[in-house]
N, C-alpha and C positions, 0 to 999 in steps of 0.2 A: 135363206134355206128353203124357201117356199118352192114346192116342186121337185126338189133334189131327190134323187133315187139312189138309194144304196142296196147293192145286192147282198142278201142276209141269209144267214141260218137261223131259224127260229127253234127254240128249245123250251122245255119245261123242266124245272128242278122244284120238287115241293110245290109251293103255292106261287113261285115266281114263274112268270113267262119273260123270257129274254130274246133279245135279237142281237146276233154277232155280226158285226159290219166292220168296214174300213172307212176312216176319214183321213182327209189331208189335214196338214198344219193349218192351212187357211180355213178350212171348215171348222176345225176346233177353236181357233181363235175367234171365229166369227159367231159361233153358237154356244159354247159351253163355258160356264163360269165356275169358278172354284167357291164362289161366296153364295150359300143358300143355307138360311138358318132352319135347321131341323131340330135344334137343341130346345130344351125345356126353358133356357134363360139366354138372351142375347149376348150377355158377357162370355158365356162359355163358347159360343161361335166365335166371337172376337179373339178370344185366346187361342183357338186353334188356327184362326186365320194369321195371327202374329208369328206362331210357331212354323207356319206354313213357308214363311220366307227364309228361314234358316237354312232349307235344304235346296231351295229352287235354283240358286245360283250354281250349285255343284251339278246338278242334273243339266242345266243349260249348257255348262261347259262340257259335259260329256257329249250332248248332242251335236255341238258344233265341232268337237275335236276327234270323235271317234267313228270312222268309217264303218266298222262293224257294230254299229248301235242296234239295241233291241229293247223293246219294252214288253211286259205282258199287258192284258187289256185293261182299259180305263173303264170302269163301271159307271155308267151315266144314268141318272134319274130324269125321267121325262114327265112333265105334267102341264096342265092347262090346255092340252090338246092331244089328240091321239093321231099318231101317223097313220097312213093308210098301208095295209098290207095286202100284197098281191101274191098268192101262190103261184108257183110255176105249174102249168099244165103239162104233166109228164105221161099223159096217157099214151102218146105216140110212141113212147119207149117200149111198151109192153110188147113182148114178142119180137122185138128187134135183136140185133146182134149182142147187146148187153145181157140179154136172157134175164130180165128182171120180173121177178114173180109179182102177183097182185098184192101180197102183203108188204113186199119191200117197196113197191111202187106207192102204196099208200103211206107209208112212212116218210118217203122221200117227198111226196106231195105236200106234207103238212109242213115240212122242215125247211124247204128251199123257197125262195121268192125274192121280191123287191119290197123295200120299205120306202114310202113316199112321204116326205115331210109336207106338212100343210103350211108351215111358215109361222104358225101361231104357238108352236111348242115352245116351253121353256125347259132348259137343260142345264144340269149341274153335275159335277163330278162327285159321286158317292165315295168311290175308292179310286185313287190316282190323282188326287189334288195337286201333289207336287209336280207330277209328270205333266198334267194339264197346264199349269201355270208356267212351267218352263218351256213348253212347246210354245204357249202364246207370246212369252218374252222373246224367244228366239225369232219367232215370226214377225213380231213388231219390229224388231231390231233390223231384219233383212228384206222386208216386203218390199221396199223401194229399190232394191238391187236388181240388176239384170237377172233374168230368170237362171242363167247358168250358175250365177254366184250365190244363189239362195241354197243354203245346206240342206233344208228340208223340203226342197221344192216337189221331189219325187217320192217322198215318204208317205207310206200308208200306215196308219196307226190303228191297231186292234181296238175296237170299241164295243161294249155290250150295253145295249140299252134296256132299261127296265122301267116299268111304270110307277112313278111316285103320285101318290094322293096327297094333296097338300092341306090335310086337316090334322087334328091331334093323333087320331088313330093311325093315319098314314106316315106322318112323321115318326112315330114310335116304331112303326114296321121298318122303315128306311134305316133308322138308327140301328135297330138289330141287325139288319144287313151288314151295314158298316162294321159293326162289333163283331159279327160272325166271320167276317172275311179277315179282320185284322187279329182277332183273339185267338181263332182257332188255326191260324197259319203257323206251321212249325218253322222257325228260323233255322238257317243253316249253321250247323255247329262249327266251332272253331276248328276243328279237325278237318271237316270237309271243305271249309273255306281256304285252308291252307293247300288243299289239294286242287281246288278248281280255280283259285283267284289267277287272273291273267294280268291284272293292273297292279298288284302290290309286288313291288320288286323283291321285298324280304321273303315273301312266299315263293315267288319264283326261283330265287337263288336257292332256298331250302330245298326245293325239289331237285334242283341240279345236283346238290350235294347229296341227297338221298340216292339219286340214280347213278352219280358218276364219281363221287369221291372214293378213292380205292379203299381207304381204311374203314369206311362206314358199310360196306356191303354186308347186309343181313343184320346189321346192329341198330337200325333205326326203327323205332315202333311208330305205327299210326294209331294215334288215340284220338278220341272226341275231345278230350279236355287237355289241359296243360300238364297236369301231373301224371307222372309215370307210376305205375303200379309199383308199391313198395316191395313186392315179392317177385318182381320182374328181374331175372338174372340171365336173360337172354339178350337184352338190348341195352346198349349203351345210353341212349336217350330217345326221345321222340321228335317227330317232325316239327311240332309246335314249339319245342324248345330251340330247334335251329332256327325258326322264324324269329323268336326272341332274341337270339343271339345275334341275328343278322340286323335287327333294329338298333342294338348297341354298336355295331360296328359300322352303320350306315354313314355316320358322320365322317368317316375316313375317304369317302370318295365324293366327286362333285358331279353332278349330273352335267352331261354335256349339253351346252346351250342350243336351244332350238329342237331338243328332242323330248319325248316323253320318257318318263322314267322307266317304263317297262321296255323300252326300246333296246334291242340287243347289245348295243354299245354301253349301255349303263349296266345291264344286267351281267354283261362279262366283267366289267370293272368291279363290281361289288363281290361277284363270285371269286375273282382273284384274291381280294381282300380277305374273304372268308376262308379260302383254302391256305392262304399264308397263315392265318390265326390258327387254324387246327394243326398245320404242319409245326408251326413254332411252340405250340403248347406240348404237343406230343413229344417233341424233341427235348424240351427243357424242364417238364414237370414229372418227376419220378413216377407218380401214380399212373399218369397217362402213358409213359414211355413203358412201363413194366407191362402193361396191357396190350397196347398197340404194336409196339416193336419188338420187345423182348419175348412178349408172350409167356411170361414167367408167373402170372397171377390170373385168376379167374374173376370174372364179374361178380360172382356170388361172394368170393372172398374180399373183393374191394368194397363192395356195397354192404354187406352184413357184418363182416369181421373187422376189416380195416376202417370202416364208416367214412369211407373218403368222399369229401364234399364234392370233388370233381365229376363224381358218378351219380349226381343228383342234379336235376334240371336247374335247381335254384343256385347251384354252385357253378355250373357251366355259364349261366348268364352273369354270375359274379366275376368270373375269371375273364368273360368278354369285355365287361365294363372296365376291369383293370387294364387290359390289353389296349382298349380304345384310348384311355387316358394316357398311358406311357407312349403309346405310338403317336398320338397328337403332340406330345411334348418332345418327341425324338429321342427318348431314353429307353427303348425296349432293351438295350444291352443290360440294364439294371435288372429286368426281369430274368433275363437269360442267365445272369450270374448268380442271383440271389433267390430266384422263384422256387428252386429246389429245396430251399431251407424253410420255407413256409409249411407249417404242419397242418395239412388239409384234412387231417382226420377230425371229425366232428367232435370226438371226446379228447382231443389232443391239446396241446399246450395253447393254441391260439383261438380256437373256435368253441371250445367247451364253455357253456354256459352263455355263450353269445348266439351261436346257431344251433346249439344242442342243450336241451333241458330235460333232464330225467327221462332220457330215452325217445325224446321226441324233438323233431326239427322245430326251430324257431325262426320262421321267415320274416318276421316283422323287422329285424334288425339288419336287413340287406345293405342299407346305405352304411351303417356303423361299420359292417363287415369290410365293405370296400375301402372306407377310409383307414381301417386297421391294415389292410393289406398295403396301401400307399405308406403308411407310417413304417410298417416292417422295412419297406424298400428304400425308406429315407427320402420319401417325396412329398412330405407335408412340412409346412413352415412351423416355427414355434407356436405361433397363435392358433394354427389349425390343429397342432398336436395337444395344445392344452385343452381345446374345445372337444376334441376326440376323447380325452381322458376323462372328462365328465360324462360324455355319451356312453362310453365303455362301462364306467362304473355303475351307471343306472341301469344298462342293458343287462349287465351281468348280475345284478341285485346282490353283490356282495363286496362292494367297494374295492373291487380287484384293481391292481395297478396295471397299467398299459405294459405290455412286454416291451423290452428294448428293442430298437431297430436292429435288423440283420447286419452282419459284417461278412466279408469275404472269407 
């Protein structure tokens, strides 16, 4: 790196002076390490380095397989030597066509220039260790390939250089910087992720349903969390529940070989399965049919008076699990024939005390509820039914006997 020049922006924030530059994969691999002990005890650093390996492979796959790859800046601590900083002389710009004032010129003069490495610097990733290691691994794997075949050959990665002082006080200051960056960063909420994620097929299909499924127009809420407001009488469910339903249905499709899961051929396949699921359920389950087709009952009545499990997120995910099981077995006709006889009222014959307890939802018994539905449809073996009987008795807390399977 000796003599290497980087065009830079120089900035100040608090008591940190930083330099924003661009580096190639080759330069990162040659000069930046992920291993630099700044902890109070070496074992703490060792633990972080072990954890580092868990995510690196995933990032490396992303780099090699995604044409539209992009990273935010890696923050790099520099110590043992100070690179040379050369400000651009912008005086000639004053009075020219850009019409730069003396004040603006002064700010530009201090912030734009070149950073030249002396070759004695030691550098380590303060924030972005996973990204740095993944870049280094991909470069090591491909550096012997012809230039045209190196995936990262022309990539320029954003890097922010800061000065690290390698003594106790300096290490503490750098640790605090690492902590501030990670602790104060606000993670993307689940709701926002469902809206923006372009790799998760379940989120993509959920958005397609939100935008295009004819029965859902105006009936899907956008929420930050999975729960639907219990007083919401305008929306059937929320986008996050559609994502969860898609995760249950996902096993019913097979990704096309040689494609990415988010490719259109796969998105279309899962979307078709999801549309079939909602069409089937709306056709064959009375509560859903009454609302979506007959329009004979309101959401308010279904949710507050009828207490229909199907109009709660947990109920929709439950019925998706049931549909997936029966579809995989090739016995959806059983659900079509008998599904209308399942009492989905929370305080009704089948789910009271299991999913409903003294006016409140009991979501911890979801699996027992699924097995109960399979039992009601005659889809459990004798041994499974015996086991379910014990679970049902414990879950309902009153030694209640299993209801008998439904008949035509």
